[in-house]
VOBA-1610 file (N, C-alpha, C; in pm, whole numbers, padded with zeros to 5 digits, always signed):
BEGIN
Unk+13545+12651+09902Unk+13396+12688+09854Unk+13328+12571+09768Unk+13214+12531+09815Unk+13161+12415+09713Unk+13079+12476+09613Unk+13080+12420+09500Unk+12995+12447+09390Unk+12868+12352+09390Unk+12752+12398+09336Unk+12626+12322+09328Unk+12615+12258+09184Unk+12678+12128+09177Unk+12668+12074+09064Unk+12542+11968+09068Unk+12445+11975+08972Unk+12348+11894+08977Unk+12384+11754+08921Unk+12329+11645+09008Unk+12351+11512+08944Unk+12228+11481+08864Unk+12279+11402+08745Unk+12164+11374+08648Unk+12107+11233+08731Unk+11960+11241+08723Unk+11891+11119+08781Unk+11930+11002+08704Unk+11933+10910+08772Unk+11930+10775+08703Unk+11803+10686+08714Unk+11718+10735+08807Unk+11588+10674+08831Unk+11511+10766+08912Unk+11380+10789+08809Unk+11285+10884+08841Unk+11172+10799+08937Unk+11181+10787+09042Unk+11092+10707+09115Unk+10954+10763+09106Unk+10921+10894+09107Unk+10797+10933+09093Unk+10720+10902+08969Unk+10797+10904+08846Unk+10756+10862+08731Unk+10732+10710+08710Unk+10814+10629+08777Unk+10801+10499+08778Unk+10666+10467+08842Unk+10645+10520+08960Unk+10544+10479+09056Unk+10407+10527+08980Unk+10373+10630+08901Unk+10282+10669+08853Unk+10257+10589+08723Unk+10368+10539+08659Unk+10335+10461+08550Unk+10279+10293+08592Unk+10336+10273+08700Unk+10284+10146+08763Unk+10147+10147+08808Unk+10112+10248+08886Unk+09979+10290+08907Unk+09872+10281+08812Unk+09920+10363+08704Unk+09830+10360+08579Unk+09799+10231+08523Unk+09918+10146+08516Unk+09896+10014+08463Unk+09817+09929+08514Unk+09824+09951+08680Unk+09727+09836+08753Unk+09599+09913+08767Unk+09565+10027+08765Unk+09441+10088+08732Unk+09372+10046+08607Unk+09432+10043+08504Unk+09387+10000+08375Unk+09361+09852+08373Unk+09430+09773+08435Unk+09423+09633+08429Unk+09299+09591+08526Unk+09287+09686+08642Unk+09164+09614+08730Unk+09044+09716+08714Unk+09027+09796+08637Unk+08921+09901+08644Unk+08768+09830+08632Unk+08757+09735+08570Unk+08612+09664+08567Unk+08627+09551+08646Unk+08694+09516+08735Unk+08707+09390+08818Unk+08599+09409+08934Unk+08534+09290+08962Unk+08459+09281+09066Unk+08568+09270+09193Unk+08516+09274+09323Unk+08617+09269+09440Unk+08676+09130+09419Unk+08618+09022+09404Unk+08641+08890+09405Unk+08765+08881+09295Unk+08741+08918+09198Unk+08844+08953+09073Unk+08970+09027+09117Unk+08967+09115+09200Unk+09040+09196+09221Unk+09144+09158+09335Unk+09063+09064+09428Unk+09148+08994+09540Unk+09225+08875+09460Unk+09165+08792+09351Unk+09241+08724+09301Unk+09352+08768+09199Unk+09353+08891+09151Unk+09450+08948+09061Unk+09583+08996+09158Unk+09550+09042+09273Unk+09622+09057+09379Unk+09710+08931+09429Unk+09625+08836+09450Unk+09687+08721+09516Unk+09793+08645+09401Unk+09744+08667+09260Unk+09834+08609+09160Unk+09946+08689+09158Unk+09946+08813+09148Unk+10059+08897+09135Unk+10171+08913+09261Unk+10121+08882+09380Unk+10210+08842+09481Unk+10267+08724+09489Unk+10195+08613+09431Unk+10268+08475+09412Unk+10377+08479+09293Unk+10315+08548+09203Unk+10408+08572+09068Unk+10539+08652+09121Unk+10519+08732+09201Unk+10639+08815+09238Unk+10714+08772+09373Unk+10692+08687+09437Unk+10723+08611+09550Unk+10713+08747+09666Unk+10619+08814+09657Unk+10617+08909+09745Unk+10510+08875+09879Unk+10512+08946+09978Unk+10424+08929+10093Unk+10350+09054+10125Unk+10243+09026+10166Unk+10158+09138+10224Unk+10226+09211+10336Unk+10202+09327+10355Unk+10258+09404+10491Unk+10215+09329+10615Unk+10307+09306+10702Unk+10268+09250+10825Unk+10259+09098+10829Unk+10314+09031+10724Unk+10313+08867+10713Unk+10438+08838+10679
//
């Protein structure tokens, strides 16, 4: 018979996603569309990330 042992979480993905979303929202809250595009481009370049589909 198996016992139900709960594993301790090492990563709380929901908490991390909320923290990242809140930080980005705070940083971009008063930006114009052009400023927001520049912010996104800068962060994609800095993190060496690509847009989805590219």
